[in-house]
N, C-alpha and C positions, 0 to 999 in steps of 0.2 A: 580351519584345519592346519594350515601352515604355521600359524602362531603357536598352537600347541606342540607341533613338531620342533619349532625353533626353541621353545621353553624346554623341552626334554633334552635337545641337544645341549643347551647351555647348562642344565642341570647335571648332565653327564660330565661335562668339562669342569663344572664346580666341584664335583665329587672327586674328580681326578686330582685337582689342585689341593683339596682337602687332604687327600692321601699322601701327596708330595710334601705337604707342610708337616704332616705327622712324621713321615720318614726322616725329613730333614731335621726336626726336632729330636729325634732319637739318636742321631749321630752324636758321638762324643764331642766333636768340635763343630757344631752347626754354623752355617754360614749366615750371619745376620742379614747381610745384604740380600742374599737368596731368599730368606724368609720374608723380608719385607716386600720383595718383588712378588713373591707367590701370593702373599696375603692381599696385596693391591689388586692383583689380577682376579683373585677370587671375589673380592668386594665388587669389582667392576662387573663381574658376571651376575652376581646377586642383584646388583642394582638394575642391570638390563632385564633380568628376569621379572623383577617386581614391576618395572615399567611396562612390559609387555603384558603381564597379568592385568594391570590396572586399566590398560587401553583396550583390552579384549572384552 
């Protein structure tokens, strides 16, 4: 049960990062460093979710 809750929590954070990336890309002068950082964090969350799913 705790694993599913953690996966949902990570999924929510993943979605929030996706929205932040989308918002940043819509800006006329998007910050490439910020985009890179957001994408790195999003990938890390995705990898953690996949790891939890595989071990569950």
